[in-house]
C-alpha positions as CSV (number, residue, x, y, z in Angstrom):
1,M,0.0,0.0,0.0
2,N,1.5,3.3,-1.0
3,Q,1.7,6.4,1.2
4,V,-1.2,8.2,-0.5
5,S,-3.6,5.4,0.2
6,K,-3.0,5.8,3.9
7,R,-4.3,9.4,4.1
8,R,-6.8,9.7,6.8
9,L,-8.1,13.3,6.3
10,F,-7.3,14.4,2.8
11,G,-9.3,13.1,-0.1
12,T,-9.4,13.9,-3.8
13,D,-9.9,17.6,-3.1
14,G,-8.8,18.6,0.4
15,I,-10.6,17.6,3.6
16,R,-14.3,17.3,3.4
17,G,-17.2,16.1,5.6
18,T,-20.4,16.9,7.5
19,A,-19.9,20.2,9.3
20,N,-19.4,20.0,13.1
21,T,-18.9,16.2,12.8
22,A,-15.5,14.5,12.7
23,P,-13.4,15.2,10.9
24,M,-14.9,18.6,9.9
25,T,-14.8,20.2,13.3
26,A,-13.4,23.4,14.8
27,E,-10.9,21.3,16.7
28,M,-9.6,19.7,13.5
29,A,-9.4,23.1,11.7
30,L,-7.4,24.6,14.6
31,K,-4.9,21.7,14.4
32,L,-4.8,21.9,10.6
33,G,-4.0,25.6,10.8
34,Q,-1.2,25.0,13.3
35,A,0.3,22.1,11.4
36,A,0.1,23.8,7.9
37,G,1.4,27.0,9.4
38,L,4.4,25.3,10.9
39,L,5.2,23.4,7.7
40,F,5.0,26.5,5.5
41,T,7.1,28.6,7.9
42,R,10.2,28.7,5.8
43,G,12.8,31.4,6.0
44,N,13.0,34.5,8.2
45,H,10.3,36.7,6.6
46,R,6.9,37.3,8.2
47,H,4.8,34.4,7.0
48,R,1.3,35.1,5.6
49,V,-1.8,33.0,4.7
50,I,-5.0,34.0,3.1
51,I,-8.4,32.4,4.0
52,G,-11.4,32.5,1.7
53,K,-14.7,30.7,2.0
54,D,-18.1,30.1,0.3
55,T,-21.4,31.0,1.8
56,R,-22.1,28.0,4.1
57,L,-23.2,28.6,7.6
58,S,-20.4,26.4,9.0
59,G,-17.8,28.8,7.4
60,Y,-18.4,31.0,10.5
61,M,-17.2,28.1,12.6
62,L,-14.2,26.9,10.6
63,E,-12.8,30.3,9.6
64,P,-12.0,31.5,13.2
65,A,-10.7,28.1,14.1
66,L,-8.2,28.1,11.2
67,T,-7.3,31.7,11.9
68,A,-6.5,30.8,15.5
69,G,-4.4,27.9,14.3
70,F,-2.3,29.9,11.9
71,I,-1.9,32.8,14.4
72,S,-0.6,30.4,17.0
73,A,1.9,29.1,14.5
74,G,3.2,32.6,14.0
75,M,1.5,33.4,10.7
76,N,-0.3,36.6,9.8
77,V,-3.8,35.8,8.4
78,T,-5.5,37.7,5.6
79,L,-9.3,37.2,5.6
80,A,-10.9,37.5,2.1
81,G,-14.5,36.5,2.9
82,P,-16.7,34.7,0.3
83,L,-14.7,34.4,-2.9
84,P,-14.4,31.7,-5.6
85,T,-11.7,29.0,-5.0
86,P,-9.7,30.2,-8.1
87,A,-9.7,33.8,-6.6
88,I,-7.9,32.6,-3.5
89,A,-5.4,30.7,-5.6
90,M,-4.8,33.8,-7.6
91,L,-4.4,36.0,-4.6
92,T,-2.1,33.6,-2.9
93,R,0.3,33.9,-5.8
94,S,-0.2,37.6,-6.6
95,L,0.2,38.7,-3.0
96,R,3.4,36.5,-2.6
97,L,1.8,34.6,0.3
98,D,3.0,31.4,1.8
99,L,-0.3,29.6,1.8
100,G,-3.9,29.9,0.6
101,V,-6.9,28.3,2.2
102,V,-10.4,27.8,0.9
103,I,-13.3,26.7,3.2
104,S,-15.7,25.1,0.8
105,A,-17.3,21.7,0.0
106,S,-17.7,22.8,-3.6
107,H,-20.9,21.3,-5.1
108,N,-22.0,19.5,-1.9
109,P,-25.1,20.6,0.1
110,Y,-24.7,23.2,2.9
111,E,-24.5,20.5,5.6
112,D,-21.0,19.6,4.3
113,N,-17.9,21.7,4.3
114,G,-14.3,21.3,3.3
115,I,-10.8,22.8,3.4
116,K,-8.5,23.1,0.4
117,L,-4.9,24.3,0.6
118,F,-2.8,26.1,-2.0
119,G,1.0,26.5,-2.0
120,P,2.8,29.8,-2.7
121,D,2.6,29.1,-6.4
122,G,-1.2,29.1,-6.2
123,A,-1.4,25.3,-6.9
124,K,-3.1,22.7,-4.8
125,L,-0.8,20.8,-2.6
126,S,0.6,17.5,-3.6
127,D,-0.4,14.2,-2.0
128,E,3.1,14.1,-0.3
129,T,2.7,17.6,1.2
130,E,-0.8,16.7,2.5
131,M,0.7,13.6,4.1
132,E,3.3,15.7,5.8
133,I,0.5,17.9,7.2
134,E,-1.5,14.9,8.4
135,A,1.6,13.5,10.1
136,L,2.2,16.8,12.0
137,M,-1.4,17.0,13.1
138,E,-1.0,13.6,14.8
139,T,1.9,15.0,17.0
140,D,2.0,17.3,20.0
141,L,2.7,20.7,18.4
142,S,2.6,22.7,21.6
143,A,6.3,23.0,22.0
144,R,6.7,24.3,18.4
145,L,4.1,27.0,18.4
146,A,5.0,30.7,18.4
147,A,6.1,32.5,21.6
148,S,3.7,35.2,22.9
149,G,5.6,37.9,21.1
150,K,5.8,36.0,17.8
151,L,2.0,35.4,17.4
152,G,0.5,36.4,14.0
153,R,-2.2,39.0,13.4
154,A,-5.4,38.9,11.4
155,S,-6.6,41.5,8.9
156,R,-9.3,41.7,6.2
157,L,-8.5,42.3,2.5
158,V,-11.1,44.8,1.6
159,D,-10.4,44.9,-2.2
160,A,-10.2,41.1,-2.7
161,A,-13.3,40.9,-4.9
162,G,-12.2,43.8,-7.2
163,R,-8.8,42.2,-7.6
164,Y,-10.3,38.9,-8.8
165,I,-12.8,40.6,-11.1
166,E,-10.0,42.5,-12.9
167,A,-7.9,39.3,-13.2
168,A,-10.8,37.5,-14.7
169,K,-11.6,40.3,-17.2
170,S,-7.9,40.4,-18.2
171,S,-8.2,36.9,-19.6
172,L,-9.9,38.4,-22.6
173,E,-8.1,40.1,-25.4
174,R,-7.9,43.9,-24.9
175,G,-11.0,45.7,-26.2
176,L,-13.3,42.7,-26.4
177,R,-16.7,43.4,-24.9
178,L,-19.9,41.4,-24.4
179,D,-22.3,44.1,-25.5
180,G,-25.4,42.6,-27.0
181,L,-25.1,39.3,-25.2
182,R,-28.0,38.3,-23.0
183,I,-26.7,35.9,-20.4
184,V,-28.4,34.0,-17.6
185,L,-25.9,33.5,-14.8
186,D,-26.6,30.9,-12.0
187,C,-24.2,31.4,-9.1
188,A,-25.6,28.5,-6.9
189,H,-26.0,30.9,-4.0
190,G,-22.3,30.4,-3.6
191,A,-19.0,32.1,-3.5
192,A,-19.3,33.9,-6.8
193,Y,-22.7,35.5,-6.1
194,K,-21.2,39.0,-6.3
195,V,-18.1,38.8,-8.4
196,A,-19.4,36.8,-11.4
197,P,-22.4,39.1,-12.2
198,A,-20.2,42.2,-11.7
199,A,-17.5,40.9,-14.1
200,L,-20.0,40.1,-16.9
201,W,-21.9,43.4,-16.4
202,E,-18.6,45.4,-16.5
203,L,-17.8,43.8,-19.8
204,G,-21.2,45.0,-21.2
205,A,-23.4,42.0,-21.1
206,T,-27.0,42.0,-20.1
207,V,-27.0,39.7,-17.0
208,I,-30.0,37.9,-15.6
209,S,-28.7,36.6,-12.3
210,I,-30.1,33.7,-10.4
211,G,-28.7,31.8,-7.4
212,V,-27.4,35.1,-5.9
213,E,-29.2,35.2,-2.6
214,P,-27.2,33.0,-0.1
215,D,-28.6,32.5,3.3
216,G,-26.1,30.0,4.7
217,F,-28.3,27.1,3.9
218,N,-29.2,27.2,0.2
219,I,-25.8,26.8,-1.5
220,N,-26.2,24.4,-4.4
221,R,-29.9,23.8,-3.5
222,D,-31.8,23.6,-6.8
223,A,-29.2,25.8,-8.3
224,G,-25.8,25.8,-9.9
225,S,-23.9,23.5,-12.2
226,T,-25.0,20.2,-10.6
227,V,-28.7,21.1,-11.1
228,P,-28.6,22.7,-14.5
229,K,-32.3,22.2,-15.3
230,H,-33.0,25.5,-13.5
231,L,-30.5,27.3,-15.7
232,C,-32.0,25.8,-18.8
233,A,-35.5,26.9,-17.9
234,A,-34.3,30.4,-17.1
235,V,-32.5,30.7,-20.5
236,L,-35.8,29.9,-22.3
237,E,-37.9,32.1,-20.0
238,H,-35.6,35.2,-20.6
239,G,-34.8,34.5,-24.3
240,A,-31.1,34.5,-23.4
241,D,-28.2,33.8,-25.8
242,I,-26.5,31.5,-23.3
243,G,-26.7,30.4,-19.7
244,I,-23.8,30.0,-17.3
245,A,-24.0,27.8,-14.2
246,L,-21.2,27.8,-11.6
247,D,-21.0,25.5,-8.5
248,G,-20.7,26.6,-4.9
249,D,-17.1,27.6,-5.0
250,A,-17.1,28.6,-8.7
251,D,-14.3,26.4,-9.8
252,R,-16.5,24.6,-12.4
253,V,-18.9,25.7,-15.0
254,I,-21.7,24.2,-17.1
255,L,-23.4,26.1,-20.0
256,A,-26.7,26.0,-21.7
257,D,-27.3,27.2,-25.3
258,E,-30.2,29.4,-26.4
259,H,-32.5,26.4,-26.7
260,G,-31.8,25.4,-23.1
261,E,-29.6,22.4,-24.0
262,I,-26.7,21.5,-21.7
263,I,-23.1,22.1,-22.8
264,D,-20.8,20.1,-20.6
265,G,-17.1,20.4,-19.7
266,D,-16.0,18.2,-22.5
267,Q,-17.6,20.4,-25.1
268,I,-16.2,23.5,-23.4
269,L,-12.7,21.9,-23.5
270,G,-13.1,21.0,-27.1
271,L,-14.3,24.5,-28.1
272,I,-11.5,26.3,-26.2
273,A,-8.9,23.8,-27.4
274,R,-9.8,24.4,-31.1
275,D,-9.9,28.2,-30.6
276,M,-6.5,28.3,-28.9
277,H,-5.0,25.9,-31.4
278,E,-6.2,27.9,-34.4
279,S,-4.8,31.1,-32.9
280,G,-1.5,29.5,-31.9
281,R,-2.1,29.9,-28.2
282,L,-2.3,26.2,-27.3
283,T,0.9,24.7,-26.0
284,G,2.1,21.1,-25.7
285,G,0.3,19.7,-28.7
286,G,-2.9,18.8,-26.8
287,I,-4.9,19.0,-23.6
288,V,-5.2,17.1,-20.3
289,A,-8.4,15.6,-19.1
290,T,-9.4,12.8,-16.8
291,V,-10.5,9.2,-17.4
292,M,-14.1,10.4,-17.4
293,S,-13.9,12.6,-20.5
294,N,-15.9,11.3,-23.5
295,L,-14.2,9.3,-26.3
296,G,-15.8,11.7,-28.7
297,L,-13.6,14.5,-27.3
298,E,-10.5,12.3,-27.8
299,R,-11.5,11.6,-31.4
300,F,-12.3,15.3,-32.1
301,L,-8.9,16.4,-30.9
302,G,-7.1,13.6,-32.7
303,A,-8.7,14.8,-36.0
304,Q,-7.0,18.1,-35.4
305,G,-3.6,16.6,-34.7
306,L,-4.0,17.1,-30.9
307,T,-3.5,14.6,-28.1
308,L,-5.8,14.0,-25.1
309,H,-3.7,13.1,-22.1
310,R,-5.8,11.4,-19.4
311,T,-5.3,11.5,-15.6
312,K,-7.2,10.1,-12.7
313,V,-10.2,12.2,-11.5
314,G,-9.4,15.4,-9.7
315,D,-8.5,18.8,-11.2
316,R,-5.3,18.9,-9.2
317,Y,-4.1,15.8,-11.0
318,V,-5.0,17.5,-14.3
319,A,-3.0,20.6,-13.2
320,E,0.0,18.5,-12.3
321,A,0.0,16.7,-15.7
322,M,-0.4,20.1,-17.5
323,R,2.7,21.4,-15.7
324,E,4.7,18.2,-16.4
325,R,3.8,18.3,-20.1
326,G,3.9,22.0,-20.8
327,I,0.2,22.1,-21.7
328,N,-1.9,25.2,-20.9
329,L,-5.4,23.8,-21.2
330,G,-7.0,21.0,-19.2
331,G,-10.1,20.0,-17.3
332,E,-12.9,17.7,-16.5
333,Q,-16.2,16.7,-18.0
334,S,-17.9,18.0,-14.8
335,G,-16.8,21.6,-15.8
336,H,-13.5,22.1,-14.1
337,V,-11.5,24.0,-16.8
338,I,-7.9,25.1,-16.1
339,L,-6.4,27.7,-18.3
340,S,-2.9,28.0,-16.9
341,D,-2.1,31.2,-18.8
342,F,-4.6,32.8,-16.4
343,A,-5.2,30.5,-13.4
344,T,-3.6,27.7,-11.5
345,T,-6.8,25.8,-10.8
346,G,-10.3,25.3,-12.3
347,D,-12.0,28.7,-12.8
348,G,-15.6,28.6,-14.0
349,L,-15.8,32.3,-14.7
350,I,-12.6,32.5,-16.8
351,A,-13.6,29.4,-18.7
352,A,-17.0,30.9,-19.5
353,L,-15.4,34.1,-20.6
354,Q,-13.3,32.2,-23.2
355,V,-16.5,30.7,-24.6
356,L,-18.2,34.1,-24.7
357,A,-15.2,35.5,-26.5
358,V,-15.7,32.9,-29.3
359,L,-19.4,33.8,-29.6
360,V,-18.5,37.5,-29.9
361,R,-15.8,36.9,-32.5
362,T,-17.9,34.5,-34.7
363,G,-21.3,36.1,-34.2
364,E,-22.8,32.6,-34.2
365,R,-25.4,31.1,-31.8
366,A,-24.3,29.0,-28.9
367,S,-26.1,26.0,-30.2
368,K,-23.8,25.9,-33.2
369,T,-20.6,27.2,-31.7
370,C,-20.5,25.2,-28.5
371,R,-21.1,21.7,-29.8
372,V,-17.8,20.8,-31.5
373,F,-18.2,17.0,-31.4
374,Q,-20.7,14.2,-31.2
375,P,-20.3,12.5,-27.9
376,L,-20.5,8.7,-27.6
377,P,-23.3,7.4,-25.5
378,Q,-22.0,7.5,-21.9
379,L,-23.8,6.5,-18.7
380,L,-22.7,7.1,-15.1
381,R,-24.4,5.8,-12.0
382,N,-23.4,5.8,-8.4
383,V,-23.8,2.9,-5.9
384,R,-23.6,3.9,-2.2
385,Y,-21.9,1.4,0.2
386,A,-21.0,1.1,3.9
387,G,-17.8,-0.5,5.3
388,A,-15.0,-1.7,3.1
389,S,-15.1,-1.0,-0.6
390,P,-16.8,-3.7,-2.6
391,L,-14.2,-3.3,-5.4
392,R,-11.9,-5.5,-3.3
393,L,-14.1,-8.5,-4.0
394,A,-12.9,-10.9,-6.6
395,H,-16.3,-11.5,-8.2
396,I,-16.8,-7.7,-8.6
397,Q,-13.5,-7.5,-10.5
398,A,-14.4,-10.4,-12.6
399,A,-17.7,-8.7,-13.6
400,I,-15.9,-5.5,-14.5
401,T,-13.5,-7.5,-16.7
402,Q,-16.3,-9.3,-18.5
403,A,-18.1,-6.0,-19.1
404,G,-15.0,-4.5,-20.7
405,E,-14.7,-7.6,-22.9
406,R,-18.3,-7.2,-24.1
407,L,-17.5,-3.7,-25.3
408,G,-14.2,-4.6,-27.0
409,N,-12.7,-1.8,-29.0
410,T,-15.9,0.1,-29.4
411,G,-16.1,1.5,-25.9
412,R,-14.8,1.3,-22.3
413,V,-15.8,0.6,-18.7
414,L,-14.6,2.7,-15.8
415,I,-15.3,1.8,-12.2
416,R,-13.9,4.0,-9.4
417,P,-14.5,5.0,-5.8
418,S,-15.5,8.6,-5.1
419,G,-12.8,10.6,-3.5
420,T,-15.3,12.5,-1.3
421,E,-18.2,10.2,-0.6
422,P,-18.8,6.4,0.1
423,L,-19.8,5.8,-3.5
424,I,-18.7,3.6,-6.3
425,R,-19.0,5.4,-9.6
426,V,-19.9,3.1,-12.5
427,M,-19.4,4.5,-16.0
428,A,-19.5,2.9,-19.4
429,E,-19.4,4.4,-22.9
430,G,-19.5,3.1,-26.4
431,E,-21.2,3.2,-29.8
432,D,-24.1,1.0,-28.7
433,S,-26.4,2.9,-26.3
434,A,-28.5,-0.1,-25.4
435,L,-25.5,-2.2,-24.5
436,I,-24.0,0.7,-22.4
437,H,-27.3,0.9,-20.4
438,A,-27.4,-2.9,-19.9
439,I,-23.7,-3.1,-18.7
440,V,-24.0,-0.2,-16.3
441,G,-27.3,-1.6,-14.9
442,E,-25.8,-5.1,-14.4
443,L,-22.7,-3.8,-12.8
444,C,-24.6,-1.6,-10.4
445,D,-26.8,-4.4,-9.4
446,T,-23.8,-6.7,-8.8
447,I,-22.0,-4.1,-6.7
448,A,-25.2,-3.2,-4.7
449,L,-25.8,-6.9,-3.8
450,A,-22.3,-7.2,-2.5
451,T,-22.9,-4.3,-0.1
452,L,-25.9,-5.9,1.5
């Protein structure tokens, strides 16, 4: 068993769980602040960390606990308030900070919360660094904490939102405006509820905003990129040119065309890849995506002489592969899109702006512009389990192998555990839709029976 598989707290995207229940407690957050603060105290300068959050009620519990932990480790804390995850990553790097922290459970309901950490370069921490933090948290840190006169201080960054809005707008070529575009924007009652509408309005768009009334409890509830039917209905109701749906921390985006039809992350990646390739801005000869991306995207890129490099699920693994290969575009089917010329992590607003720029330049409708390939039939279902993962069982592995053999070279089967919930994700895709549905149904039934 490798070191990463022994992680107790950190999952695919930071630490996540039900708020005020282990591990997502104030006590854990305090210890995390102390351990991460000590680990990132390197050199003789005054060390600084920025903390941002989304709009969940539990953010009021976790933010002061983390703040106390960092201050006790001798770090100065800058509080940014509700801001998208990519904004905190950007500010960490632009302000030359030692660490960035986001309190968010992304697309999960309000009952959950999470903590994500970014290094001085604005990138999510590696598995190895997260393991170091966990190891520190399991020790007695009291003797290593700051002396009374070396404690940190806390302050609030009053212009944080404005800094991010300007950074997002600067991802467009100078002079490009969105005048004449009618856009429905769903912010999921989350972290982007102020900054995203402001950015689009400042660029000249007519913005119909929904999901911009957070109350601590309604983040992602019947709103945002994970429930796009509300976006689609609003696009039709308001006669909009396009709809944009962000998730709770705004690091992912899903679009809807003028007919209210969904445009997923794979189509967004394909469109941006083609646009960047044709203008000479795409580096590395391809893009990076995860094992979940549709085979149709891979074939589309291949026809243009571009390569799709796949990673395991998680936008930080995509980002790592992009850096290793010198590629400046990557993402996930779920809507995480990383444009490393402008951001170090998935940024829903910046990705949406690149699509809007293509619409402005071509003058075409979203239904034509944003569908660049025909996806192969793909079906994903989740099976919840308790206890040990059923994927360890020999007969489950045999069933998975047999399913793959039935598809042969016309498709593929992908079975994986969720990195954030006790779920087995069962996916299959191929040219025969009926066969795909049959295979996924049979595998789900087999896994479900094994969990009884």
